[in-house]
Each structure stands twice: as C-alpha cells, then as structure tokens.
N, C-alpha and C positions, 0 to 999 in steps of 0.2 A: 730213752727217755729223756722228758726234762721237765728240771726243777722249778716249779711254779714259785715257793718262795725258799726257797733255799739260806735266805741270809737268818732263818732264825739260830745259825749254829755257831754265828759268830758272836760268842759270848767273847769279852776279855779272857785273857785264860789263867786271871787269878778265880775270876767267879766262874769260867769253864769247871774248873779243878773243886770247887764247892758242890755243883750240880751233880758232877760225877759222885761224889760220897755223899749226895743226897738223894740219889737216884738210883746208884745201887743199893740202899737200905730199904724201897721197895722191889719185894719180888713173891711170885715169879711176876714174866711178861705181862700177862693179862693184867695188870691192875693200870700198866701205863694207858691209862681211857681217861675219857673227859676227865672222870672223876679224880682219877691218881697224878693226871697233870698239872691238875688246878694245888692239890693240897704239895706236889713236888714244887713246884711254881713259887707256891707261899711259904716255903722254907728256905729257899735260894736266898740269904743275904745281900744288898747290895743293890740289885735289881732297880732301875727306873719304873717306873709305872710303861713307858711304852714296852720295857723289855719283859716286865712281867706279863703283858696283855700275848704279846709275841707268844711266848713259853706256853700259854694257857689255850692258844687259836690252835695253835699244832702240834696234841698231843703224838701223833704217830712220830711224829722228828724224835719225840726225847729219849728213845732207847737208842736210835741213830748217833745220836750226839755223842751219849756217855759210852758207845762204842768206840767213834771217832776221839774221844778224850784218850785214851786207853791206849790205842795204836800209835797217835801222837807222843803221850808218853813214852813210847818204848824207842820209838824213834831217836826222839830227845838223845835219852839216855845212851846209845847208841853213837848216835853225833859225836854226843861231848862225852865220851867214856877215856878219853886221857887229855881230858883238860882240869884245872882246878875245882871249876867247878862242874860236874856232873849230870846235869838234870838232876840231882839230888831230891828227894819228895819229903825229907823231915818225917811229920807223922800225918801227911797227908791232908793237913787243916787246909786254912782256905788262906794262910802266907806262904803256902807250900812254894808260889816258884816266887814272890815278890817282885821286884821292879825290871828281873832282868827278862821276866816270861811279858809283861805286860808292856814294855818297851823294846825289843830286842828280838824275841824270839815268835812272834804271832803269826809270821809265814806257816813258819813248818805247824802251829798250830791248828790253822785255816785248813792246810793241805789233808791234816789227819778228819778234821770234819769233812772235806769235801769225799775223801776215799770213801768212809763209813757211809754216809747220804745216798751218794752214788751206788753203791751196791746194795743198797737197800732199794734205792727205784728200781733197777735191776733185776731182783729177786721180787717185784711186785710186793713190797714189805710195805710203803707208803702209800697213803690216799693220794697225794700233792703231787702227785709225777703225772704226765702225761707225754705223747708220741712226740719228736722232735718231727716236726711239719718239714727241716731240710734235711734229712735223712730217712727219704722214705724214695720207693721206687728202684729203676736203674741206676748203676753207675760203676765203674771201672777202675785195676789199677793197675800194677803192670803184670798180673797174672791173667789178668782178662774180664770180662763183664760179671756183675753179683748185684744182687738185691740185696735193697738194705732191710733188716727187719724191725720189726717194731719196737724191738730192748733196744735200741742203738741208744744210750746216755749220751746226752751230750753237757755241757756246763754256762750256765752266763758266765759273764765278766764280770771278774772281782769288782768293778766299780757298780754294779748292780748288786753283787753278794754281799756286798760289806753296809750298803745306807740303815737296813730299817734298826736291824738291833747293834751293829758298835755305836753309830750315828746317834741313838735313843740314848745311847749312855752318857755318851759326849757333850750333847748339848745341853745338858747338865748342869757342866761343871765348868765355872768361868774363868778361874782365874788364870793367869797366866801359863803358867807349869800348864795348865792341861790345853791352853791354848795350841803348844808348843807342841805337845805329844799328841795332839788331835793332828795336826798338818804333819807330823813326821807318820802316825800310824796311816794316814791317807795316803800318803805318797809311796809307804809300801804295800800296801794293800792294793795299787793302783798296776802295780810292778810285777810282783815277784810270785803272788800266789795264783795267777792268772796265767804266767809266763812258764812257770814249773805243771801246771796242771797241762795246757797245749802242748808243751814239749814235749809230753811222755804220754801222754793218749796213743792208743793203737788200735790199729783193725788186726778185728781178730775175725775169723771165719770158719764155716764148715762146707765141709760137699757133701753133695746128696745125688744120687746115682745108684744103679744095680751095680752090685761088687764092686763098691768102693772106688768106681767110675765118677767124675767130678761136672757132670752132667748141667749141674744146677749146683752154684754157689750163694752164698746169704752168711753176709758181715756184718758186723757192729761195731761201735767204736765201742772201747773197754779200757780204764784207768791200768796204767802200767804198775809195778812191782816201786812200794812207798820208798825202796830204800835208794832208789835213781834219785827221787825227787828230793828224798832229805839230803843227798849227796850235792846236789843242783843246790841245794840253799844254804849248805854251810860254806860252799865256797863264795856265796854270794855276803853269807856274816862274814866273814873274814877283809872281805875289800870293804866292809860298810865305812862311810862317811863322815866323822862329825860334821855338826852343823848347830848354827845359831839363828835364831829368828831374828830379818827385821824388826827397825821401828816398828811399822806399821801393821804389820805383825799378818803381813800376807802372804810370806815368802822363806826363803834363808839366806843367809848374808853368803853363805860360799854357794858357787855355781853347782850344781850336779846333774849328770846326764839321766834322764827319765829311768834308765835300767836299773839307776844306784840305788841301794839301801842308806839308808842315813839312820843317825843315832845322834842326841844332844847331849845323854848324860854316859860318863867314864862309868864302869863296872867296877865293883869295888873288887881288890884282890884275889877275894875268897880264900885267904889264908886259914882266919880266925871262923868260929862260927857265930853266926850272926842267924836267925831266925829270918829277921824281916829282909833281906838280901836274897832271902834262899840258899843259904852257906851253912854246909856241914860243918868248914874247914877240911885240911887237909893230913889232921893228922890220922892217922891208920893207915890211908891212901896207901895202895902200890905204886912204886916207879919202874922206872927203867934207869938202870946203873951207866949203861951205853948210851943210852940217847942224849943228844941235846936240844930236844923240842920240848914242847907240853906234857909229856909223859916222861919227860926226865928226871932223874931225884932231885937236879940242882932246880931244876924250875918250880915240881910241881910241890917239893918240899920244903917251899921261900925260904930257903937258905937255914932253915933252923937244922938241919942233917936228916940224918934216917936210921934205921937199925936196921942190921943182915940177921937175918935167921937163917937156917938148912933145913931142908924139909926134904923125904923121901915121896916119891913119887911111882904109881906102876902104870909104863905106856909101852905099850906094844913097840915089837922089835925082830929082827932075821925076816922079816914077812918074806913067803916066799908063795910063788904063782902054783898052782897044784890044777893038772888036766881032769878031766875039766869041769866046770871053771869058777875056783873057787880060790882066796889069798889067806895063807894062813900065817897067823902071827903068835911068837912067843908072847910072852908079860915077863919085860924086864921091870927092874929097881933100879932107878936115877935117882942121885943127891941132888937138887937143887937149890942155890941161894937169893930168898925171896927178902926183896927191900921194901920197908914200907916207912913211912914220913914220921918222924918225930913231933910231937906236940911241941907248941913254944913253952919256952921254961920262963 
C-alpha cells in the first residue's frame, strides 16, 4: 500500500493530544465520517486554517491518528520510565507534554502515527491508500524468488510526510523563537523518522503449496515492533546536539551532521511540579538506591532525599520441572525495601 496523504497525522504533539482527547469522546467508530470529522476538527483548539481543512478532508484517517497517539504515549512512557520526566500525562489536558514534546520528542510521536496509519492501510481500513507500484511482480531474496502481494506497505520519505500539516502551523508563526523551532523541527524530521522507519521495515512472507510445501512464496513489507524504533530514537535523543540560529536565520551556528538530532533550549530539571513544562515533579517516585544512573535515588530525587518502607510481596519460588511438561512453583513471601523520593521542603 502507498499512503497518498499521510501528512495529516503530523500534528504538533501538544495539539495531537488535544485531538486524542477530543476524538475519544466521539463513539462508536461509525461517527468518524464526514460530519463527525467536521465536528471533531472544529473542536481542536489551536489549529491553523490549513490544518483544519486537512483534518476535515481526510476523515477516514482520524481514527488511526488517535490510535497512533495512544501507541506513542505508551512507548514514550516506557522509554522514559527511569527518568525524572517519565512522559507523565498530568490530567491529559492540552498542556500535557508542554515544550518538551513540541521541541524534542516529535520523532517518536511521528513514528507512532506512521505505525497506526500503515497498519490501517494494510488492513484495508483507509480509502487514501493504494498499491505501491514499486512493489509488484517478481523479486528475490536469500531464500529465493517470491511474488509481491498487493498489500505491501511503503512509506513516503519524511520530507514529504511533514510538509502539509506541520508546515501549515509553523508558517503562521513569525517570531524568532518560532523560526528556530521550525528550523530545528525540519532538520530532525528530515533525518530520524524516515531513518527509523526504513531501518526497521521487515519482509514478511507466506508459503503456498501442497502439504506445506513452498512452491510459491508471496511477500510484503511490514512495520517492525515499535519498541525497536523507540530504543533507536532514545539513543539518538541522548546524543542530541544543542544549537543556536545564525544571524541571518538560514542555519545553525554549530556544525551538525545530517543524522544528528538537534535542540536549542535546555529542558527544566523536572524536580518540581510544573504543568506548563509537563512535569509532575519527582516526589513519590520510585528510585533505585543502588543505581548511579538516572533511576538512582540521588539523581531521581534531586538531592532532596528519599523515604524507605518495607513491603511484603508474594513471589514464585522453588520451581521444579515436572515430566511432562510443566513447571510447578511454590508461592513465597519476601520482604523488600522500597525507596521513594521525598518532596521538596
């Protein structure tokens, strides 16, 4: 399948979450039609006129966008589970991720949308998809010849994906802060979403023939596990380079490689609750007393100390293999120390 207008899913992350909250209030699925899309799009605050038009023009993509947002949030929370900022969702209002999402985690967000929309295309749920002309006929791999099936899924490069929706919003903002944000976002979107998508595409095949023989093999391109992409993007995120804009506004003052993620604004420390920054603070967060990393009590608790409580837990123990074929375990009670960060005094 070839996604005709996939750029619709590239909301800025903060607006995307407003969309997710809005779309979730419209159920069941049958209401996501032309009329439902108009109602939904009209209730998303902060959209530029061009964005609202695109939202209304492609109503069949709206449900997939919502699913992509949910998938993205889950992966974000997994990747940042040991950090002070753990992709916390506060009250799931429109400020839920604040600036950190707008400026530094758009790539993971874009990948979530790609996953959901591609999956919907493969399952025939979207009208704005058609067969990829480059994935037809005979081909071969290390196992031999195969036929491409019509359901093969391909993705347009990120430079095409981002244009309509993201650019429509950014073109309405003219100040210096908006300019460098736009430059930064375009640089990051040119590199990592498309690289992550292409890096983890996989070939899936099915054999056809009598009694399980493989006289004919059909194959298609498919998206891999989202976790692999999340791991990849987090590594790039941790190596991001801070930049500033040059005087004429055409580029960055710091030389960067084309595959580097860049940012221009330092994140807050996330020690205190700050809804505007998308931070719940670290009071009450679990920490690892033995770790020197971001999950360690010294780092996680911002130097304010931690409380230790003793908890009893039921675990499986004395497991034995029984012929054939099961593993039998007893339930044992153990007492463990649990460490949680203190609030600032």
